[in-house]
C-alpha positions in Angstrom: -16.9 96.5 -7.5 -17.7 99.9 -6.2 -14.2 100.3 -4.9 -12.8 99.5 -8.3 -15.1 102.0 -10.0 -14.2 104.7 -7.5 -10.5 103.9 -8.1 -10.9 104.2 -11.8 -12.8 107.5 -11.5 -10.1 108.9 -9.3 -7.4 107.8 -11.7 -9.2 109.4 -14.6 -9.7 112.6 -12.7 -6.0 112.8 -11.6 -4.8 112.1 -15.2 -6.7 115.2 -16.4 -5.2 117.4 -13.7 -1.7 116.0 -14.4 -2.0 116.8 -18.1 -2.7 120.4 -17.3 0.4 120.9 -15.2 3.4 122.2 -17.1 6.7 123.6 -16.4 7.9 126.6 -18.5 11.7 127.0 -18.1 12.9 130.2 -16.3 15.1 131.1 -19.3 12.1 131.1 -21.7 11.6 134.5 -23.3 8.2 136.2 -23.5 6.7 137.6 -26.7 3.8 138.0 -29.1 3.8 135.4 -31.8 2.1 134.8 -35.1 2.5 132.2 -37.8 3.9 133.6 -41.1 4.3 130.6 -43.5 5.6 127.1 -43.5 8.2 126.9 -40.7 8.4 130.6 -40.0 6.8 132.7 -37.2 7.2 136.2 -36.1 7.9 136.9 -32.4 7.7 140.5 -31.4 7.7 141.4 -35.1 11.0 139.5 -35.8 10.8 136.7 -38.4 12.2 133.5 -36.9 12.4 129.9 -38.1 11.0 127.0 -36.2 13.6 124.4 -35.4 13.4 120.9 -36.7 11.2 119.1 -34.1 9.8 122.3 -32.7 6.8 122.0 -30.4 4.1 124.6 -29.8 1.9 123.9 -26.8 -1.5 125.5 -26.2 -2.9 126.7 -22.9 -3.9 123.1 -22.1 -0.4 121.9 -22.9 -1.5 120.1 -26.1 0.9 120.2 -29.1 -0.7 122.3 -31.8 0.3 123.1 -35.4 1.8 126.5 -36.2 -1.0 127.3 -38.6 -3.5 127.1 -35.7 -1.8 129.8 -33.6 -3.9 133.0 -33.4 -2.0 136.1 -34.5 -0.6 138.2 -31.6 -0.9 135.4 -29.0 1.3 135.8 -25.9 3.9 133.1 -25.6 7.0 132.0 -23.8 9.6 130.4 -26.0 13.1 128.9 -26.1 15.6 128.7 -29.0 18.1 126.0 -30.0 21.8 126.6 -30.5 21.2 128.0 -34.0 18.7 130.5 -32.7 15.7 128.7 -34.2 12.5 128.6 -32.1 12.5 125.2 -30.4 9.7 125.2 -27.8 6.7 127.5 -27.5 4.1 127.7 -24.7 1.0 129.7 -25.5 0.2 131.4 -22.2 -3.1 131.0 -20.4 -4.7 134.3 -19.0 -3.3 133.4 -15.6 0.2 132.8 -16.9 0.0 136.0 -19.0 -0.9 138.0 -15.9 2.1 136.8 -14.0 5.1 139.2 -13.9 8.0 138.1 -16.0 10.9 137.7 -13.5 13.5 137.2 -16.3 15.7 140.3 -16.7 
């Protein structure tokens, strides 16, 4: 019984760690973002549309609604073929401190 309990506790702990790991694509661009209205955000002051099916992930890698994004938050993002914002990752303080290797 104790082994089963230990196994379940270990499994629960590893699931929490795994949920925090995320991979931001190397081609993702960096910018400051704020939600404007409906499906529109501003990134580095430029008005951009969110693509259909766009995802915004917070520092814990949870999907969040555009309206919950704090103005001026530092993000990395990718766009779809039409230039609409497709994926957004709100950067943690550690990620924000990393140098952007993309030229």
